[in-house]
Structures are given as C-alpha cells and as structure tokens.
gemmi code that builds the backbone of each chain (N, CA, C; Angstrom):
import gemmi

chains = {
    "A": [
        ("MET", (78.982, 58.538, 57.481), (79.573, 57.222, 57.706), (79.243, 56.725, 59.164)),
        ("LYS", (78.793, 55.542, 59.199), (78.461, 54.936, 60.534), (79.640, 54.093, 60.967)),
        ("ILE", (80.003, 54.262, 62.201), (81.058, 53.437, 62.762), (80.502, 52.529, 63.875)),
        ("LYS", (80.874, 51.288, 63.870), (80.417, 50.371, 64.929), (81.641, 50.010, 65.750)),
        ("VAL", (81.597, 50.254, 67.080), (82.687, 49.901, 67.934), (82.594, 48.361, 68.254)),
        ("LYS", (83.571, 47.668, 67.870), (83.502, 46.196, 68.096), (84.070, 45.798, 69.397)),
        ("SER", (85.136, 46.471, 69.763), (85.757, 46.265, 71.112), (86.561, 47.458, 71.500)),
        ("TRP", (86.823, 47.585, 72.761), (87.652, 48.686, 73.289), (88.434, 48.238, 74.466)),
        ("THR", (89.579, 48.813, 74.673), (90.458, 48.493, 75.839), (90.760, 49.744, 76.580)),
        ("SER", (90.337, 49.765, 77.851), (90.590, 50.964, 78.627), (92.020, 50.828, 79.191)),
        ("VAL", (92.708, 51.969, 79.264), (94.067, 52.001, 79.695), (94.207, 52.792, 81.088)),
        ("ALA", (93.195, 53.585, 81.312), (93.236, 54.311, 82.657), (91.847, 54.707, 82.972)),
        ("TRP", (91.621, 55.008, 84.250), (90.334, 55.641, 84.693), (90.655, 56.597, 85.797)),
        ("TRP", (89.722, 57.484, 86.029), (89.987, 58.425, 87.071), (88.751, 58.596, 88.006)),
        ("LYS", (89.037, 59.069, 89.204), (87.933, 59.265, 90.112), (88.358, 60.316, 91.138)),
        ("TRP", (87.450, 61.225, 91.499), (87.730, 62.177, 92.507), (87.777, 61.458, 93.827)),
        ("ILE", (88.763, 61.834, 94.703), (88.805, 61.277, 96.061), (88.119, 62.241, 97.026)),
        ("ALA", (86.836, 62.022, 97.241), (86.055, 62.854, 98.076), (85.276, 62.020, 99.050)),
        ("ASN", (84.830, 62.597, 100.170), (84.169, 61.795, 101.174), (82.630, 61.672, 100.904)),
        ("ASP", (82.297, 61.862, 99.670), (80.929, 61.760, 99.261), (80.859, 61.373, 97.787)),
        ("GLU", (79.704, 60.872, 97.350), (79.563, 60.434, 95.943), (79.070, 61.551, 95.039)),
        ("ASN", (78.147, 62.373, 95.604), (77.420, 63.395, 94.820), (77.701, 64.821, 95.379)),
        ("CYS", (77.580, 65.788, 94.545), (77.651, 67.144, 94.963), (76.362, 67.430, 95.672)),
        ("GLY", (76.466, 67.963, 96.908), (75.227, 68.266, 97.728), (74.426, 69.367, 97.167)),
        ("ILE", (74.943, 70.148, 96.215), (74.182, 71.256, 95.587), (73.452, 70.801, 94.362)),
        ("CYS", (74.104, 70.235, 93.367), (73.431, 69.877, 92.154), (72.956, 68.417, 92.146)),
        ("ARG", (73.511, 67.604, 93.135), (73.146, 66.206, 93.280), (73.724, 65.322, 92.143)),
        ("MET", (74.596, 65.890, 91.378), (75.208, 65.025, 90.261), (76.433, 64.367, 90.950)),
        ("ALA", (76.771, 63.185, 90.365), (77.935, 62.461, 90.875), (79.118, 63.319, 90.578)),
        ("PHE", (80.186, 63.246, 91.486), (81.326, 64.081, 91.305), (82.086, 63.786, 90.004)),
        ("GLU", (81.936, 62.549, 89.533), (82.547, 62.144, 88.293), (81.814, 62.743, 87.080)),
        ("ASN", (80.655, 63.307, 87.308), (80.005, 64.090, 86.316), (80.205, 65.584, 86.535)),
        ("CYS", (79.982, 66.354, 85.492), (80.196, 67.781, 85.683), (78.947, 68.448, 86.359)),
        ("CYS", (79.067, 69.698, 86.724), (77.935, 70.446, 87.251), (77.008, 70.707, 86.054)),
        ("PRO", (75.737, 71.164, 86.376), (74.747, 71.312, 85.292), (75.114, 72.382, 84.248)),
        ("ASP", (76.092, 73.264, 84.605), (76.419, 74.356, 83.691), (77.627, 73.948, 82.756)),
        ("CYS", (78.192, 72.796, 82.970), (79.364, 72.390, 82.177), (79.056, 71.178, 81.258)),
        ("SER", (79.968, 70.995, 80.348), (79.833, 69.802, 79.400), (80.842, 68.744, 79.659)),
        ("PHE", (81.967, 69.152, 80.293), (83.011, 68.172, 80.482), (83.443, 68.069, 81.932)),
        ("ALA", (83.431, 66.831, 82.419), (83.883, 66.614, 83.806), (85.401, 66.607, 83.918)),
        ("GLY", (85.896, 66.518, 85.218), (87.353, 66.506, 85.437), (87.895, 67.931, 85.603)),
        ("ASP", (89.032, 68.174, 84.995), (89.711, 69.416, 85.255), (88.863, 70.664, 84.848)),
        ("ASP", (88.006, 70.449, 83.883), (87.156, 71.602, 83.467), (86.090, 71.988, 84.495)),
        ("CYS", (85.749, 71.001, 85.346), (84.698, 71.248, 86.299), (85.158, 70.670, 87.649)),
        ("PRO", (86.223, 71.324, 88.259), (86.857, 70.695, 89.415), (86.017, 70.734, 90.732)),
        ("LEU", (86.477, 69.947, 91.688), (85.891, 69.949, 92.986), (86.722, 70.883, 93.850)),
        ("VAL", (86.070, 71.439, 94.880), (86.750, 72.224, 95.922), (86.312, 71.733, 97.304)),
        ("TRP", (87.277, 71.823, 98.275), (87.025, 71.394, 99.612), (86.911, 72.620, 100.512)),
        ("GLY", (86.044, 72.521, 101.510), (85.940, 73.554, 102.513), (86.737, 73.160, 103.731)),
        ("HIS", (87.011, 74.091, 104.667), (87.653, 73.805, 105.953), (86.840, 72.829, 106.730)),
        ("CYS", (85.472, 72.887, 106.566), (84.598, 72.025, 107.248), (84.600, 70.583, 106.663)),
        ("SER", (85.369, 70.346, 105.607), (85.595, 69.074, 104.983), (84.515, 68.713, 103.926)),
        ("HIS", (83.519, 69.616, 103.742), (82.480, 69.307, 102.724), (83.050, 69.665, 101.310)),
        ("VAL", (82.596, 68.893, 100.409), (83.111, 68.985, 99.022), (81.980, 69.357, 98.019)),
        ("PHE", (82.315, 70.229, 97.059), (81.316, 70.586, 96.058), (81.968, 70.809, 94.702)),
        ("HIS", (81.231, 70.731, 93.617), (81.735, 71.243, 92.393), (82.120, 72.702, 92.603)),
        ("MET", (83.196, 73.193, 92.125), (83.618, 74.555, 92.370), (82.546, 75.504, 91.813)),
        ("HIS", (82.046, 75.203, 90.617), (81.009, 76.098, 90.064), (79.781, 76.207, 90.883)),
        ("CYS", (79.378, 75.018, 91.516), (78.180, 75.076, 92.348), (78.395, 75.841, 93.608)),
        ("ILE", (79.487, 75.687, 94.289), (79.670, 76.424, 95.568), (79.851, 77.883, 95.289)),
        ("CYS", (80.565, 78.207, 94.173), (80.791, 79.655, 93.898), (79.434, 80.361, 93.538)),
        ("LYS", (78.586, 79.659, 92.859), (77.260, 80.193, 92.531), (76.518, 80.465, 93.794)),
        ("TRP", (76.578, 79.574, 94.732), (75.851, 79.749, 96.040), (76.479, 80.953, 96.851)),
        ("LEU", (77.837, 80.947, 96.958), (78.468, 82.014, 97.738), (78.222, 83.405, 97.100)),
        ("ASN", (78.192, 83.438, 95.772), (77.957, 84.724, 95.163), (76.556, 85.170, 95.293)),
        ("SER", (75.674, 84.265, 95.621), (74.246, 84.700, 95.785), (73.979, 85.109, 97.180)),
        ("GLN", (74.887, 84.948, 98.110), (74.738, 85.299, 99.515), (75.269, 86.706, 99.800)),
        ("LEU", (74.436, 87.552, 100.367), (74.763, 88.935, 100.609), (75.545, 89.133, 101.905)),
        ("ASN", (75.056, 88.481, 102.951), (75.642, 88.830, 104.276), (76.724, 87.859, 104.730)),
        ("GLN", (76.342, 86.599, 104.839), (77.399, 85.638, 105.327), (77.503, 84.479, 104.295)),
        ("GLN", (78.627, 83.947, 104.267), (78.954, 82.820, 103.316), (79.052, 81.541, 104.048)),
        ("LEU", (77.987, 80.722, 104.037), (78.026, 79.511, 104.860), (78.046, 78.253, 104.009)),
        ("CYS", (78.585, 77.219, 104.579), (78.597, 75.846, 103.877), (77.134, 75.444, 103.802)),
        ("PRO", (76.643, 74.979, 102.612), (75.311, 74.560, 102.528), (75.013, 73.330, 103.414)),
        ("MET", (76.014, 72.544, 103.676), (75.792, 71.308, 104.450), (75.710, 71.549, 105.960)),
        ("CYS", (76.684, 72.320, 106.493), (76.859, 72.372, 107.952), (76.644, 73.789, 108.463)),
        ("ARG", (76.465, 74.799, 107.613), (76.232, 76.166, 107.910), (77.362, 76.871, 108.678)),
        ("GLN", (78.577, 76.248, 108.679), (79.723, 76.966, 109.175), (80.201, 77.939, 108.100)),
        ("THR", (80.890, 78.923, 108.571), (81.431, 79.905, 107.641), (82.297, 79.196, 106.632)),
        ("TRP", (82.001, 79.446, 105.366), (82.760, 78.688, 104.289), (84.142, 79.312, 104.092)),
        ("ARG", (85.177, 78.445, 104.203), (86.545, 78.780, 103.889), (87.118, 77.745, 102.973)),
        ("PHE", (87.691, 78.168, 101.885), (88.293, 77.172, 100.962), (89.515, 76.571, 101.662)),
        ("ASN", (89.636, 75.234, 101.423), (90.776, 74.516, 102.017), (91.741, 74.233, 100.788)),
        ("ASP", (92.887, 74.857, 100.841), (93.857, 74.591, 99.765), (94.636, 73.341, 100.056)),
        ("ARG", (94.399, 72.359, 99.273), (95.117, 71.121, 99.513), (96.108, 70.792, 98.435)),
    ],
    "B": [
        ("MET", (66.131, 71.638, 75.715), (67.162, 71.516, 76.689), (66.620, 71.789, 78.133)),
        ("THR", (66.850, 70.791, 78.991), (66.380, 70.985, 80.402), (67.288, 71.906, 81.153)),
        ("SER", (66.691, 72.780, 81.983), (67.452, 73.733, 82.762), (68.064, 73.020, 83.950)),
        ("PRO", (69.138, 73.588, 84.534), (69.767, 72.984, 85.713), (68.728, 72.745, 86.850)),
        ("SER", (67.849, 73.679, 87.061), (66.882, 73.556, 88.142), (65.991, 72.429, 87.878)),
        ("GLU", (65.536, 72.228, 86.588), (64.633, 71.086, 86.298), (65.396, 69.732, 86.390)),
        ("ARG", (66.701, 69.803, 86.063), (67.476, 68.547, 86.200), (67.617, 68.112, 87.645)),
        ("ARG", (67.802, 69.124, 88.510), (67.914, 68.747, 89.892), (66.550, 68.290, 90.432)),
        ("LEU", (65.426, 68.932, 90.004), (64.105, 68.519, 90.497), (63.815, 67.110, 89.998)),
        ("ARG", (64.210, 66.783, 88.839), (63.977, 65.436, 88.282), (64.709, 64.412, 89.128)),
        ("LYS", (65.934, 64.739, 89.473), (66.732, 63.828, 90.339), (65.983, 63.560, 91.721)),
        ("GLU", (65.484, 64.687, 92.287), (64.770, 64.545, 93.540), (63.558, 63.700, 93.366)),
        ("PHE", (62.780, 63.922, 92.224), (61.583, 63.222, 91.991), (61.831, 61.733, 91.944)),
        ("LEU", (62.841, 61.364, 91.144), (63.214, 59.947, 90.995), (63.628, 59.375, 92.272)),
        ("GLU", (64.388, 60.109, 93.072), (64.857, 59.614, 94.376), (63.671, 59.351, 95.300)),
        ("LEU", (62.668, 60.280, 95.310), (61.513, 60.147, 96.205), (60.607, 58.967, 95.769)),
        ("ILE", (60.614, 58.640, 94.506), (59.867, 57.483, 94.069), (60.590, 56.187, 94.491)),
        ("LYS", (61.905, 56.208, 94.382), (62.715, 55.055, 94.773), (62.691, 54.868, 96.311)),
        ("ASN", (62.872, 55.914, 97.008), (62.902, 55.855, 98.521), (61.878, 56.840, 99.059)),
        ("PRO", (60.571, 56.479, 99.127), (59.596, 57.392, 99.627), (59.778, 57.623, 101.077)),
        ("ILE", (59.317, 58.916, 101.545), (59.441, 59.253, 102.919), (58.101, 58.901, 103.565)),
        ("PRO", (58.111, 58.207, 104.751), (56.832, 57.827, 105.439), (56.039, 59.041, 105.714)),
        ("GLY", (54.755, 58.972, 105.438), (53.847, 60.080, 105.716), (53.862, 61.234, 104.675)),
        ("VAL", (54.589, 60.996, 103.631), (54.746, 62.082, 102.577), (54.456, 61.440, 101.215)),
        ("ILE", (53.421, 61.966, 100.577), (53.041, 61.399, 99.273), (53.099, 62.505, 98.229)),
        ("ILE", (53.846, 62.211, 97.121), (53.930, 63.210, 96.071), (53.056, 62.808, 94.939)),
        ("ASP", (52.497, 63.798, 94.261), (51.586, 63.592, 93.108), (52.430, 63.512, 91.810)),
        ("GLY", (52.800, 62.294, 91.551), (53.730, 62.040, 90.383), (53.209, 62.486, 89.049)),
        ("GLU", (51.890, 62.205, 88.884), (51.270, 62.570, 87.559), (51.381, 64.066, 87.299)),
        ("LYS", (51.105, 64.845, 88.352), (51.154, 66.340, 88.187), (52.572, 66.766, 87.935)),
        ("ILE", (53.457, 66.156, 88.678), (54.890, 66.545, 88.492), (55.426, 66.222, 87.122)),
        ("GLU", (54.954, 65.125, 86.589), (55.370, 64.751, 85.232), (54.910, 65.835, 84.201)),
        ("LYS", (53.790, 66.390, 84.443), (53.263, 67.484, 83.526), (54.052, 68.772, 83.681)),
        ("ASN", (54.312, 69.169, 84.957), (55.046, 70.378, 85.206), (55.961, 70.153, 86.421)),
        ("ILE", (57.275, 70.096, 86.123), (58.248, 69.669, 87.147), (58.417, 70.922, 88.095)),
        ("ASN", (58.000, 72.109, 87.790), (58.188, 73.266, 88.609), (57.103, 73.508, 89.610)),
        ("GLU", (56.136, 72.564, 89.630), (55.008, 72.707, 90.572), (54.670, 71.365, 91.145)),
        ("TRP", (54.859, 71.219, 92.462), (54.642, 69.907, 93.110), (53.496, 70.030, 94.132)),
        ("ASN", (52.646, 69.067, 94.135), (51.651, 68.970, 95.198), (52.015, 67.759, 96.060)),
        ("VAL", (52.126, 67.971, 97.382), (52.593, 66.928, 98.290), (51.554, 66.746, 99.385)),
        ("THR", (51.168, 65.540, 99.675), (50.259, 65.278, 100.760), (51.064, 64.816, 102.024)),
        ("ILE", (50.743, 65.541, 103.095), (51.385, 65.229, 104.390), (50.400, 64.485, 105.279)),
        ("ILE", (50.747, 63.406, 105.840), (49.872, 62.673, 106.708), (50.275, 62.891, 108.160)),
        ("GLY", (49.338, 63.398, 108.953), (49.625, 63.652, 110.365), (50.154, 62.389, 111.082)),
        ("ALA", (51.269, 62.491, 111.734), (51.932, 61.265, 112.374), (51.071, 60.684, 113.455)),
        ("GLU", (51.190, 59.391, 113.544), (50.499, 58.672, 114.664), (50.996, 59.266, 116.041)),
        ("GLY", (50.038, 59.284, 116.932), (50.375, 59.688, 118.264), (50.555, 61.174, 118.448)),
        ("THR", (50.247, 62.023, 117.403), (50.319, 63.479, 117.505), (48.980, 64.025, 117.418)),
        ("ILE", (48.751, 65.312, 117.663), (47.436, 65.896, 117.599), (46.894, 65.959, 116.177)),
        ("TYR", (47.677, 65.702, 115.151), (47.177, 65.721, 113.770), (47.001, 64.303, 113.238)),
        ("GLN", (47.072, 63.271, 114.087), (46.858, 61.922, 113.656), (45.534, 61.791, 112.942)),
        ("GLY", (45.541, 61.046, 111.817), (44.364, 60.840, 111.063), (44.016, 61.975, 110.081)),
        ("GLU", (44.750, 63.071, 110.146), (44.433, 64.209, 109.249), (45.470, 64.135, 108.075)),
        ("THR", (44.981, 64.663, 106.925), (45.934, 64.809, 105.814), (45.903, 66.298, 105.367)),
        ("PHE", (47.054, 66.791, 104.905), (47.225, 68.144, 104.491), (47.881, 68.182, 103.151)),
        ("GLU", (47.571, 69.229, 102.361), (48.156, 69.353, 101.053), (49.149, 70.574, 101.043)),
        ("LEU", (50.428, 70.258, 100.576), (51.360, 71.346, 100.475), (51.603, 71.591, 98.967)),
        ("GLN", (51.849, 72.871, 98.623), (52.151, 73.217, 97.212), (53.577, 73.838, 97.218)),
        ("PHE", (54.425, 73.210, 96.380), (55.779, 73.763, 96.136), (55.817, 74.457, 94.822)),
        ("LEU", (56.304, 75.616, 94.698), (56.537, 76.228, 93.429), (58.054, 76.615, 93.364)),
        ("PHE", (58.666, 76.219, 92.209), (60.166, 76.379, 92.047), (60.353, 77.366, 90.927)),
        ("ASN", (61.432, 78.216, 91.096), (61.781, 79.096, 89.957), (63.147, 78.543, 89.374)),
        ("ASP", (63.641, 79.144, 88.332), (64.769, 78.574, 87.650), (66.075, 78.839, 88.414)),
        ("LYS", (65.976, 79.494, 89.550), (67.181, 79.649, 90.447), (67.327, 78.526, 91.436)),
        ("TYR", (66.314, 77.631, 91.500), (66.337, 76.509, 92.453), (67.603, 75.648, 92.085)),
        ("PRO", (68.353, 75.081, 92.974), (68.226, 75.143, 94.480), (68.947, 76.333, 95.161)),
        ("PHE", (69.415, 77.284, 94.391), (70.083, 78.456, 94.996), (69.062, 79.334, 95.629)),
        ("ASP", (67.865, 79.323, 95.137), (66.748, 80.098, 95.749), (65.748, 79.105, 96.276)),
        ("SER", (65.179, 79.442, 97.435), (64.263, 78.449, 97.995), (62.936, 78.327, 97.259)),
        ("PRO", (62.250, 77.231, 97.343), (60.922, 77.153, 96.719), (59.872, 77.952, 97.562)),
        ("SER", (58.776, 78.268, 96.948), (57.686, 78.814, 97.701), (56.827, 77.617, 98.155)),
        ("VAL", (56.599, 77.534, 99.481), (55.859, 76.387, 100.014), (54.741, 76.861, 100.857)),
        ("VAL", (53.542, 76.434, 100.527), (52.312, 76.807, 101.270), (51.404, 75.610, 101.431)),
        ("PHE", (50.560, 75.604, 102.447), (49.480, 74.640, 102.563), (48.321, 75.166, 101.706)),
        ("ILE", (47.674, 74.234, 100.971), (46.541, 74.652, 100.145), (45.328, 73.737, 100.478)),
        ("GLY", (44.195, 74.077, 99.961), (42.998, 73.217, 100.130), (42.201, 73.651, 101.351)),
        ("LYS", (41.329, 72.739, 101.755), (40.351, 73.041, 102.857), (40.930, 72.902, 104.224)),
        ("ASN", (41.900, 71.906, 104.297), (42.386, 71.605, 105.658), (43.751, 72.184, 105.854)),
        ("ILE", (43.819, 73.399, 106.377), (45.153, 74.053, 106.688), (45.395, 73.714, 108.157)),
        ("PRO", (46.546, 73.055, 108.482), (46.730, 72.611, 109.867), (46.720, 73.816, 110.839)),
        ("GLU", (46.033, 73.568, 111.934), (45.891, 74.606, 112.952), (47.188, 74.519, 113.808)),
        ("HIS", (48.095, 75.440, 113.617), (49.398, 75.311, 114.281), (49.858, 76.736, 114.548)),
        ("SER", (50.680, 76.914, 115.616), (51.041, 78.328, 115.972), (51.998, 78.939, 114.975)),
        ("HIS", (52.524, 78.195, 113.971), (53.431, 78.742, 112.978), (52.847, 78.682, 111.562)),
        ("ILE", (51.564, 78.274, 111.446), (50.961, 78.160, 110.169), (49.686, 79.136, 110.128)),
        ("TYR", (49.715, 80.035, 109.213), (48.621, 81.015, 109.103), (47.501, 80.371, 108.335)),
        ("SER", (46.286, 80.963, 108.587), (45.033, 80.340, 107.972), (45.043, 80.441, 106.504)),
        ("ASN", (45.932, 81.304, 105.897), (45.946, 81.318, 104.426), (46.954, 80.280, 103.905)),
        ("GLY", (47.568, 79.493, 104.756), (48.464, 78.436, 104.331), (49.904, 78.761, 104.425)),
        ("HIS", (50.244, 80.021, 104.646), (51.620, 80.460, 104.794), (52.315, 79.839, 106.039)),
        ("ILE", (53.603, 79.417, 105.904), (54.288, 78.774, 106.999), (55.431, 79.578, 107.456)),
        ("CYS", (55.549, 79.833, 108.777), (56.662, 80.558, 109.312), (57.720, 79.512, 109.697)),
        ("LEU", (58.704, 79.288, 108.769), (59.699, 78.227, 108.971), (60.986, 78.785, 108.386)),
        ("SER", (62.012, 78.903, 109.275), (63.238, 79.627, 108.803), (63.927, 78.959, 107.590)),
        ("ILE", (63.854, 77.658, 107.461), (64.562, 77.065, 106.240), (63.871, 77.384, 104.962)),
        ("LEU", (62.652, 77.981, 105.010), (62.005, 78.379, 103.802), (62.389, 79.761, 103.375)),
        ("SER", (63.121, 80.473, 104.247), (63.576, 81.850, 103.835), (65.045, 82.025, 104.228)),
        ("GLN", (65.363, 82.695, 105.374), (66.737, 83.047, 105.572), (67.679, 81.840, 105.828)),
        ("ASP", (67.193, 80.734, 106.249), (68.062, 79.566, 106.550), (68.080, 78.595, 105.443)),
        ("TRP", (67.486, 78.948, 104.246), (67.549, 77.963, 103.146), (68.992, 77.774, 102.746)),
        ("THR", (69.336, 76.555, 102.337), (70.651, 76.310, 101.660), (70.374, 75.347, 100.506)),
        ("PRO", (71.237, 75.352, 99.473), (70.964, 74.483, 98.335), (71.143, 73.016, 98.633)),
        ("ALA", (71.662, 72.654, 99.840), (71.741, 71.205, 100.182), (70.364, 70.714, 100.655)),
        ("LEU", (69.448, 71.625, 100.873), (68.016, 71.204, 101.274), (67.325, 70.749, 100.053)),
        ("SER", (66.170, 70.117, 100.248), (65.419, 69.492, 99.149), (63.921, 69.419, 99.490)),
        ("VAL", (63.166, 69.017, 98.553), (61.709, 68.831, 98.805), (61.556, 67.880, 99.959)),
        ("GLY", (62.263, 66.788, 99.990), (62.171, 65.768, 101.024), (62.533, 66.359, 102.407)),
        ("ALA", (63.612, 67.127, 102.414), (64.044, 67.740, 103.704), (63.021, 68.719, 104.242)),
        ("VAL", (62.394, 69.465, 103.338), (61.411, 70.457, 103.758), (60.145, 69.769, 104.259)),
        ("CYS", (59.749, 68.688, 103.633), (58.641, 67.932, 104.055), (58.822, 67.330, 105.434)),
        ("LEU", (60.021, 66.743, 105.621), (60.416, 66.166, 106.929), (60.311, 67.221, 108.041)),
        ("SER", (60.816, 68.407, 107.692), (60.903, 69.498, 108.658), (59.462, 69.952, 109.025)),
        ("ILE", (58.600, 70.027, 108.019), (57.255, 70.540, 108.258), (56.514, 69.425, 109.106)),
        ("ARG", (56.782, 68.145, 108.720), (56.080, 67.069, 109.480), (56.510, 67.007, 110.934)),
        ("SER", (57.802, 67.304, 111.141), (58.228, 67.302, 112.556), (57.752, 68.528, 113.286)),
        ("MET", (57.610, 69.598, 112.607), (57.081, 70.837, 113.197), (55.619, 70.574, 113.636)),
        ("LEU", (54.857, 69.861, 112.790), (53.493, 69.494, 113.208), (53.489, 68.523, 114.396)),
        ("SER", (54.472, 67.526, 114.345), (54.437, 66.448, 115.357), (54.792, 66.992, 116.744)),
        ("SER", (55.575, 68.094, 116.821), (55.961, 68.526, 118.115), (54.924, 69.472, 118.698)),
        ("ALA", (53.892, 69.829, 118.015), (52.854, 70.730, 118.607), (51.956, 70.015, 119.614)),
        ("THR", (51.603, 70.707, 120.649), (50.738, 70.118, 121.661), (49.359, 70.694, 121.702)),
        ("LYS", (49.213, 71.867, 120.999), (47.994, 72.575, 121.057), (47.613, 73.084, 119.643)),
        ("LYS", (46.342, 72.954, 119.223), (45.944, 73.496, 117.968), (45.640, 75.020, 118.033)),
        ("GLU", (46.427, 75.818, 117.570), (46.129, 77.279, 117.629), (46.780, 78.022, 116.457)),
        ("ARG", (46.226, 79.112, 116.028), (46.778, 80.011, 114.967), (47.843, 80.888, 115.610)),
        ("PRO", (48.768, 81.417, 114.726), (49.660, 82.452, 115.234), (48.940, 83.610, 115.815)),
        ("PRO", (49.441, 84.299, 116.835), (48.685, 85.396, 117.386), (48.305, 86.541, 116.414)),
        ("ASP", (49.191, 86.673, 115.382), (48.906, 87.752, 114.372), (48.248, 87.297, 113.164)),
        ("ASP", (47.530, 86.187, 113.280), (46.940, 85.548, 112.043), (46.064, 86.513, 111.276)),
        ("LEU", (45.162, 87.188, 111.969), (44.153, 88.086, 111.355), (44.871, 89.174, 110.537)),
        ("ILE", (45.776, 89.860, 111.216), (46.434, 91.021, 110.584), (47.310, 90.538, 109.447)),
        ("TYR", (48.072, 89.462, 109.674), (48.977, 88.935, 108.652), (48.196, 88.533, 107.403)),
        ("THR", (47.206, 87.720, 107.559), (46.479, 87.266, 106.304), (45.785, 88.312, 105.618)),
        ("LYS", (45.490, 89.423, 106.284), (44.862, 90.591, 105.598), (45.863, 91.415, 104.790)),
        ("THR", (47.079, 91.383, 105.262), (48.037, 92.378, 104.725), (49.182, 91.705, 103.856)),
        ("CYS", (49.314, 90.423, 103.942), (50.487, 89.769, 103.352), (50.331, 89.692, 101.777)),
        ("SER", (51.506, 89.399, 101.121), (51.420, 89.152, 99.685), (50.935, 87.716, 99.489)),
        ("LYS", (50.534, 87.404, 98.253), (50.101, 85.980, 97.989), (51.285, 85.060, 98.064)),
        ("ASN", (52.515, 85.535, 97.753), (53.704, 84.791, 97.740), (54.410, 84.908, 99.067)),
        ("PRO", (54.538, 83.740, 99.852), (55.146, 83.847, 101.208), (56.568, 84.304, 101.114)),
        ("LYS", (57.268, 84.159, 99.977), (58.659, 84.521, 99.848), (58.765, 86.056, 99.932)),
        ("LYS", (57.709, 86.802, 99.769), (57.752, 88.260, 99.826), (57.590, 88.719, 101.252)),
        ("THR", (57.304, 87.795, 102.217), (57.135, 88.223, 103.592), (58.469, 88.288, 104.259)),
        ("LYS", (58.683, 89.338, 105.051), (59.881, 89.394, 105.855), (59.561, 88.762, 107.214)),
        ("TRP", (60.103, 87.555, 107.334), (59.706, 86.758, 108.501), (60.608, 87.089, 109.679)),
        ("PHE", (60.017, 87.067, 110.829), (60.734, 87.171, 112.111), (60.521, 85.872, 112.838)),
        ("PHE", (61.653, 85.286, 113.293), (61.514, 84.037, 113.940), (61.730, 84.189, 115.432)),
        ("HIS", (60.712, 83.869, 116.254), (60.934, 84.150, 117.731), (60.869, 82.848, 118.486)),
        ("ASP", (60.346, 81.768, 117.995), (60.151, 80.554, 118.807), (60.708, 79.400, 118.106)),
        ("ASP", (61.782, 78.848, 118.514), (62.429, 77.728, 117.795), (62.023, 76.396, 118.440)),
        ("ASN", (61.155, 76.423, 119.445), (60.845, 75.207, 120.151), (59.825, 74.322, 119.497)),
        ("VAL", (58.876, 75.005, 118.770), (57.761, 74.191, 118.210), (57.995, 73.899, 116.730)),
    ],
}
model = gemmi.Model(1)
for chain_id, residues in chains.items():
    chain = gemmi.Chain(chain_id)
    for i, (resn, *xyz) in enumerate(residues, 1):
        res = gemmi.Residue()
        res.name, res.seqid = resn, gemmi.SeqId(i, " ")
        for name, pos in zip(("N", "CA", "C"), xyz):
            atom = gemmi.Atom()
            atom.name, atom.element = name, gemmi.Element(name[0])
            atom.pos, atom.b_iso = gemmi.Position(*pos), 0.0
            res.add_atom(atom)
        chain.add_residue(res)
    model.add_chain(chain)
structure = gemmi.Structure()
structure.add_model(model)
structure.setup_entities()
C-alpha cells in the first residue's frame, strides 16, 4: 500500500545546546547520530569535556579507548575529563 | 553500505570542493573512483624557497580513519628538498603519527605541510636521509619517529 502525506503539523522540535554545530570527530551535525548509530537524540547522546568541547559520546569513547598512554581532547589536546552537567 | 571512514572522507571531499584551500589541489576524479586514496597537489607558496614548484602528496586511509592517521607521503619526481622530508617522500611530522587526533583532516594536514615548507630557509635533506631511506619500511606509519626540531 502506498501512502501519500498530504500535510503534516509539527508539535515540537528538539536541538542539542552545544557550542558547535558538528561533532569534530565524525563531522556529522549534532542533531544527526554518529556513523555507528541509526537514531539521533537520547540513543546517541552528546558529552561535554572539562575543556568545553563537545562530541557524540560514541565518537569520543571510541577515540579514548584507542589511546594507550594519555587521553587527550581531539580539539585542544588537554587531558580529557568528562564534565557532568 | 558506506563505512563510517568513507562517510567522513566523503564529507571532507565535498567540503574541500566547496571551500578549496589556497595552494592545495585535490584530484577529484581519482577520489570519486576510490575514496580511500587521495592525490593532492601542493603549490609552493609565493615568497618562499619553493615558489613556482609543485609537489604531489599521496594520502592512504584505512577503515579506522579518523581514529587512525592516514599514511601521507610525497610521490613523483619532485620530492621537496626539506630537512624533514626524506628523499623517498616520507615526512617527519608529528601530527602524522603520535600527535594525530581525529579532529584533524586532509585539509589540516595539507595546511600543516604547506606551512612546514614555507618556513624553510634552506633546501636540504635530513641528516640521516641515506640510512633511513635504505632501512625504512615502505609505509611511513611503521616508522618510529623521533621529533627533535619543532622550529621548521
């Protein structure tokens, strides 16, 4: 069965409040999910570092897990610490 | 299905077409055929010792990009004569190995190499060029680099 959408009314929209538009690691917009996910939003959340840089949680975790010696922010190279807000 | 590394490379490719970097020319046709292998032409900046020269860089990406750095070497006949560039095209540049981060990109690497060329005042090979080019692996990522001079 084919359905044609004739009109639609939006009732709400959402947006991450981050100081950037795109994830510096995967370069996707924050409102999109990381390349490993299918759904944006709570399923693919953002995380903030103490240095104020923001990434998809999956992207920054993938980077930190690949680092053997030190865990640095990809943007400013300061030691990465999660900022619980 | 496109892999995450290829999606990221495609984004960079489109961005470089939209906003080209001065003195950096990418071979779009080649990239369209194989997104994991880029050839980039670097034009020596005006007012530097490489003015009027062009150089060819080759980028090879694996499926861990951008978490793993690309392999970047100069190829072709004209390998810039520079104290951090070996005659086989290998480049001694920390962001290509230990200082790589996934926030870097093809554009950032090209800018960094172009500025490394621009700050040189003398055309010379690294002091260990002969021994290094005889003993190194074909892949510069297999080299354990030591960085001693951050000024050039």
